[in-house]
C-alpha angles and dihedrals in degrees: 000000000000117000094008140110128199133200128195135182120210126184105206094199102229100327103191136157117266114273093014117117124252121171091336093311137096132198122237118227091259093049091049092049091050091049093049091047092052092044091050092050091052091048089057092044098052091044095190132169095221122027124185115201133199134192096033114154099183135019090224089067093059091045089053091051094051091046090050089051089049091230099105093113091053096059142049115216123217126195135182087248139324096278135015138174104232141014115320143176125254136178134217117205119195120219135280083037109083138182119251096179140008128203127180114206113204103139120059116248117267091249091066106109120150101182135129115178126220114273120240097237092190089059094040107032094166091067108085101170128085109223103161113139140153128194113197100187109128107173142047116259086223119027117248114231115215118193127184105212131192142176124205088224088069100040093147091059125086114249117273113245112218121193114197105202141187113173126196113291128242091244111115116263112242113249120239121256092260092060094039090055090062111080090200091058098034093064088063094046095120095050092045092044091049090051092050092051092047093050091050094046093050090045090052090048089052093049090050090049090053090052090049094047092050089052102040109033112107092358136097096223113144112230139183125191113190142159142073106334092172091224139078124262092254095050123112090249094055092041088058094048094047095039083221099277111203120246126219108237103175137028101251093049119105092200111125095025086119137007109169098196107003129109131222128216124239090208093056091047091051093046090055088065100034131093090206119104094235146319125246137194103183142035127201124174090345095308116121117209142158110247097155117077143178109207124186138183131233094283086072098037113106096219099044118110086218097054123135095174134027128220111252106173148323123224129195129202107194107142088112094057110111095008091117092219116146095213096057127050136269089223132067120238120238131196130189125195126201128191136199 
């Protein structure tokens, strides 16, 4: 499509080479071929300019998928590095879009400090709640891949900053041996593990928000953050990442004419124009939810006075969600298109 750009996010669901371990499992040759074939078909179906991937175990797997789809020459693939030890994000950029710069975020920014010290109640007797807390997490569980992309057709525009993201999942974190050895603690392992995962996910969301604020505040840089955020758009984690940018809901409103550092949701934009109840990209224990998001700043928001692009549509492919098949994915794929 002329004068357009599209972004998609695709959870590959533990895409690993045959015979190589992943979470105590390994694909056979036939299982791997089936998974590559399905992945390749979906790549052709979504037909997106920029694709952010999650749960990739090896760069060779993604290369195999693009070769199977016969679109390898159309894209350039970007990884966090040549080799890694667990699942990671990756990004495919379709020509003529190209990457001017690549940054891998593993450590949290120096500004990240989640600490509230104990109140001196003798000095402040009206305060009757204890709210001291300190979070010592200092890195992302999965590195965030930031690409600065450009297209010679839009030479007068600033580069678009793309953040491929995969925040900590809702699955409970396994307790260490010391805690598991205590029967009194072990019986609460799920609640404690859920709390640990939530704290990490919200911490990662906060660290990402700090990175975004440092980039976007007092600038007109276009930015997209997309991927598996492992939380719904109304969750605390997503509210932190988006900084709760305000939407324009009626014509005479000025809301949304500017949001210096906030992000907007493709899903919310699509729901504004849809007669469906909701979209979903994941199902767990019978509960459907949207965990995968494409978030964009005011340079992509149709009603912003600082826009460069306007939201056209978001599409969802989720027929595979809940099918239980190892060669597909447990997440839906979403794609958002923006036009000039």
